[in-house]
C-alpha positions in Angstrom: 59.5 16.8 357.3 56.0 15.3 356.8 55.8 12.1 354.8 52.1 12.1 354.7 50.8 11.6 351.2 48.2 14.1 349.8 44.7 12.7 349.9 43.2 11.9 346.6 39.7 13.3 345.9 37.0 10.6 346.7 36.3 8.3 343.7 32.8 7.5 342.9 31.9 3.9 343.3 29.7 4.2 340.2 31.3 3.3 336.9 31.4 6.0 334.2 29.3 3.6 332.0 26.5 3.5 334.6 26.8 7.2 335.4 26.2 8.1 331.8 22.6 6.9 331.9 19.6 8.4 333.5 16.4 6.7 334.6 14.2 6.3 331.6 11.4 8.9 331.1 8.9 6.0 331.2 10.1 4.9 334.6 9.8 8.5 335.8 6.2 8.5 334.6 5.6 5.3 336.6 7.1 6.9 339.7 5.0 10.1 339.2 1.8 8.0 338.8 2.6 6.2 342.1 2.6 9.6 343.9 -0.8 10.8 342.6 -4.2 9.9 344.0 -6.4 8.2 341.3 -4.2 9.3 338.3 -5.2 8.8 334.7 -2.3 6.7 333.7 -1.9 6.5 330.0 1.9 5.8 330.2 2.1 2.0 330.8 3.0 0.1 327.7 1.5 -3.3 328.5 -1.7 -5.1 327.7 -4.7 -4.7 330.1 -6.2 -8.1 329.3 -5.4 -11.3 331.2 -2.7 -13.8 330.0 -4.4 -16.9 328.6 -6.0 -19.2 331.1 -4.2 -22.2 329.7 -0.9 -20.4 330.3 -1.8 -19.6 333.9 -2.8 -23.2 334.5 0.5 -24.4 332.9 2.5 -22.1 335.1 0.8 -23.4 338.2 1.3 -27.0 337.1 5.0 -26.2 336.5 5.3 -24.7 340.0 3.6 -27.7 341.6 5.8 -30.1 339.6 8.9 -28.4 341.0 10.2 -26.9 337.8 12.2 -24.3 339.5 15.8 -25.0 338.3 17.9 -23.8 335.5 16.9 -24.8 332.0 19.1 -25.3 328.9 20.5 -21.9 328.0 18.7 -21.9 324.7 15.3 -22.8 326.3 13.4 -25.9 327.1 13.0 -28.1 324.0 9.2 -28.1 324.2 9.2 -24.4 323.6 12.3 -23.8 321.6 11.6 -26.5 319.0 8.0 -25.4 318.6 9.1 -21.8 318.0 11.9 -22.8 315.7 9.6 -25.0 313.6 7.2 -22.1 313.3 9.7 -19.5 312.2 11.3 -21.9 309.7 7.9 -22.7 308.2 7.0 -19.0 308.0 10.3 -17.8 306.5 11.0 -20.8 304.4 14.5 -20.9 305.8 15.4 -24.4 307.3 18.7 -23.1 308.6 17.2 -20.4 310.8 18.2 -20.9 314.4 16.4 -19.8 317.6 17.3 -19.1 321.3 14.7 -18.5 324.0 15.7 -15.4 326.0 14.8 -13.5 329.1 12.2 -11.3 327.5 12.6 -9.6 324.1 14.7 -7.0 325.9 17.1 -9.8 326.8 17.1 -10.8 323.1 17.9 -7.2 322.1 20.8 -7.0 324.6 22.3 -10.3 323.5 22.0 -9.4 319.8 23.7 -6.1 320.2 26.4 -7.7 322.4 27.0 -10.3 319.7 27.2 -7.7 316.9 28.6 -4.4 318.1 32.2 -3.5 318.9 33.4 -0.1 320.1 33.2 2.4 317.2 30.6 0.4 315.2 27.6 2.3 314.0 23.9 1.2 314.4 21.3 3.0 312.3 17.9 3.4 314.1 14.7 5.3 313.4 13.5 8.0 315.8 11.2 8.3 317.5 12.6 5.0 318.9 12.1 2.6 321.8 13.9 4.0 324.8 16.4 1.1 325.1 17.9 1.3 321.6 20.3 4.3 321.8 21.5 3.6 325.4 22.3 -0.1 324.6 24.3 0.8 321.5 26.2 3.4 323.4 26.7 1.1 326.4 28.6 -1.2 324.1 30.8 1.6 322.8 28.9 1.9 319.5 27.5 5.0 317.9 23.7 5.3 317.3 23.0 7.0 313.9 19.5 8.3 314.2 17.2 8.9 311.2 14.4 11.2 312.1 11.1 9.9 310.6 8.9 12.7 311.7 6.3 13.9 310.8 5.0 10.9 308.8 7.1 8.2 310.6 7.7 6.5 307.3 11.1 5.1 306.6 12.9 6.5 303.6 15.2 3.7 302.3 17.2 6.1 300.3 18.0 8.1 303.5 19.1 4.8 305.1 21.4 4.0 302.2 23.0 7.5 302.5 23.6 6.9 306.2 25.5 3.7 305.7 29.3 4.0 306.1 32.2 1.5 306.4 31.5 1.6 310.2 27.9 0.6 309.9 27.3 -2.8 311.6 23.5 -3.0 311.9 20.2 -1.4 311.2 17.6 -1.6 314.0 14.0 -1.7 312.8 10.9 -1.8 314.9 7.5 -2.4 313.3 4.8 -2.0 314.5 6.7 0.7 316.3 6.9 1.9 319.9 6.1 4.8 320.4 4.4 5.8 317.2 2.3 2.7 316.4 3.5 3.1 312.8 3.7 -0.1 310.7 6.2 -0.3 307.9 4.7 -1.6 304.6 5.8 -4.7 302.8 7.8 -2.8 300.1 9.8 -0.9 302.8 10.8 -4.0 304.8 11.7 -5.8 301.5 13.9 -2.9 300.4 15.5 -2.6 303.8 16.4 -6.3 303.8 17.9 -6.0 300.3 19.8 -2.9 301.3 21.3 -4.5 304.4 22.3 -7.7 302.6 23.9 -5.7 299.7 26.1 -3.8 302.2 26.9 -6.7 304.5 25.0 -5.0 307.4 22.8 -7.0 309.8 19.2 -5.9 309.8 17.7 -6.4 313.3 13.9 -6.6 313.2 12.1 -6.0 316.6 8.8 -7.6 316.0 7.4 -7.7 319.5 4.1 -6.0 318.4 3.6 -8.0 315.2 0.3 -9.4 316.4 -1.1 -5.8 316.7 -1.6 -4.9 313.1 -5.0 -3.3 312.5 -5.1 -2.0 308.9 -2.8 -4.2 306.9 -1.0 -7.6 307.3 2.3 -7.7 309.2 5.4 -7.8 306.9 8.7 -9.1 308.2 12.0 -8.4 306.5 13.0 -12.0 307.4 10.8 -13.2 304.5 13.3 -11.5 302.1 16.7 -12.4 303.6 18.1 -15.2 305.7 20.6 -12.6 307.2 17.9 -10.8 309.1 17.9 -11.2 312.9 14.4 -11.2 314.5 13.5 -10.3 318.1 10.1 -11.4 319.5 8.4 -12.5 322.6 5.2 -13.4 324.5 5.0 -10.2 326.6 2.7 -8.1 324.5 0.9 -10.7 322.4 -0.1 -12.8 325.4 0.0 -10.3 328.3 3.0 -12.0 329.8 5.2 -9.0 330.4 6.3 -10.1 333.9 7.2 -13.7 332.9 10.1 -12.5 330.7 10.0 -15.0 327.8 11.2 -13.8 324.5 13.3 -15.2 321.7 15.8 -14.3 318.9 16.1 -16.1 315.6 18.3 -15.7 312.6 21.6 -16.9 311.1 23.1 -19.7 313.1 26.4 -18.0 313.8 24.7 -14.9 315.3 22.2 -16.9 317.4 24.9 -19.2 318.6 26.8 -16.2 319.8 23.7 -14.9 321.6 23.3 -18.3 323.3 26.9 -18.3 324.4 26.5 -14.7 325.8 23.3 -15.7 327.6 25.3 -18.3 329.5 27.4 -15.5 331.0 24.5 -13.0 331.6 20.9 -14.1 332.0 21.8 -17.8 332.2 18.3 -18.8 330.9 14.8 -17.5 330.6 12.6 -18.1 333.7 11.7 -21.8 333.9 8.1 -21.5 334.9 7.5 -18.8 332.3 8.7 -21.0 329.5 6.1 -23.7 330.4 3.4 -21.0 330.5 4.6 -19.9 327.0 4.2 -23.4 325.6 0.6 -23.4 326.6 0.1 -19.8 325.5 1.3 -20.7 322.0 -2.1 -22.2 321.0 -4.3 -19.8 322.9 -6.8 -17.8 320.8 -6.0 -14.1 321.1 -8.4 -12.6 318.5 -10.8 -11.2 321.1 -8.3 -9.2 323.2 -6.5 -8.0 320.0 -9.9 -6.8 318.6 -10.5 -4.9 321.8 -7.2 -3.1 321.4 -8.3 -2.0 317.9 -11.6 -0.8 319.3 -9.8 1.2 322.0 -7.5 2.7 319.3 -10.5 3.8 317.3 -12.3 5.2 320.4 -9.2 7.2 321.3 -8.7 8.6 317.8 -12.4 9.6 317.5 -12.2 11.4 320.9 -9.1 13.4 320.0 -9.7 14.1 316.3 -10.1 17.9 315.9 -8.2 18.5 319.1 -4.8 17.1 318.3 -2.7 16.4 315.2 -1.6 12.8 314.9 -0.7 10.1 312.4 -3.2 7.1 312.6 -1.2 4.3 314.1 -1.5 1.0 312.2 -0.4 -1.2 315.0 1.0 -1.6 318.5 -1.1 0.1 321.2 0.2 3.7 321.2 -1.0 7.1 319.8 1.7 9.7 319.3 0.1 13.2 319.0 1.8 16.5 318.5 2.0 18.4 321.8 0.0 21.6 322.1 2.5 24.5 322.5 5.2 22.5 320.8 6.9 20.8 323.8 6.2 17.3 324.8 8.0 17.8 328.1 6.0 20.9 329.0 2.8 19.3 328.0 3.4 16.2 330.1 4.2 18.3 333.1 1.1 20.4 332.6 -1.1 17.3 332.1 0.1 15.8 335.4 -0.3 19.0 337.3 -3.7 20.1 336.0 -5.4 16.8 335.3 -3.4 14.1 337.1 -2.9 12.7 333.6 0.3 10.7 333.0 1.7 10.6 329.4 5.2 10.1 328.2 7.0 13.1 326.5 8.5 12.4 323.1 11.9 13.5 324.2 12.2 10.1 325.8 12.2 8.5 322.4 14.6 10.7 320.5 16.0 14.2 320.0 12.7 15.9 319.2 10.5 17.3 321.9 7.4 17.8 319.8 5.1 14.9 320.6 3.9 12.7 323.5 2.9 9.1 323.8 -0.4 7.7 324.9 -0.8 4.0 325.8 -4.4 3.1 325.3 -4.5 -0.5 326.7 -6.5 0.7 329.8 -10.1 0.2 330.9 -12.8 2.1 329.0 -13.3 4.3 332.1 -9.7 5.3 332.3 -9.6 5.8 328.5 -12.7 8.1 328.6 -11.3 10.0 331.6 -8.1 10.5 329.6 -9.9 11.6 326.4 -11.9 14.2 328.5 -8.7 15.5 330.2 -6.8 15.7 326.9 -9.6 17.7 325.3 -9.6 20.1 328.2 -5.9 20.5 328.0 -6.1 21.2 324.3 -8.8 23.8 324.8 -6.7 25.7 327.3 -3.4 25.4 325.5 -1.6 28.8 325.2 
């Protein structure tokens, strides 16, 4: 009699958690652009201007001074205390605490880790930044999406109706990626009041706050000391690769983020933090004015060819796709015009729009406008 045990089917080395995710649509757009010769790449969501000269000099000086080791988990005092002083002054909340993080994405990861248990619900507004839903689900939470199309405005009454006993947080992004929509002061005030009334944490992703073209930026943190704010130097100072962000809010939440950073990112990059100290005082009005000019140039070129809501901030335009499918349009744009845009299905359940990032050279922008107009003219 054979005593050989039956073989088990081979087990994947990849965890079920990791296998549940796919490469983001934006990453796929990057990979596609790399395969094309002289593409018109309107998919990259980063500034096209240089980081401030003072920040570059400070980074070099930090390298030469041997500042390569770990920093305090919450950030070097020269940066953290400067930022903390500024947010306390702006909000009028002396108890507001801050932690420097490995980019604003790191701040988002830590904040959700600090707040969300399996089964908790997080309300978010679609179209939404690609990381929001996957991170909530990664932690065992449930993303409750509120569709803001076609106006992209947030209806606070709909948010109130979506709150349940399982709701742990509301995730707000203004100015928004991918739509460029900027929530008005009344909306953020009412959201802050709603969250506080229900004992829900409002997380405000303010990474694009310096890109407000038509009205002043309004933060919900001005209306409640319970709001958690995520921010960083990546977009405002063209420092995407340096990975320096921060989170500020109630002490118990930020302390939890700091503790979790010890066991994950350890600290933000040392040299990047010194660059950020210098970037803090750098004038950025000229590059930001250039972004507004490019927004206006793009809208003027596409008006009459595409339907879109004028973006009040960030550096994205989010038009409706000819033919109704963002995926189909993005594929046709790449095939016929070597034009790379991001389909709206990346940002939510709807496949009706596509995203244009307009922080590119004028030559690239004009090539993109011409290609988009040709695509609209030949749409079936």
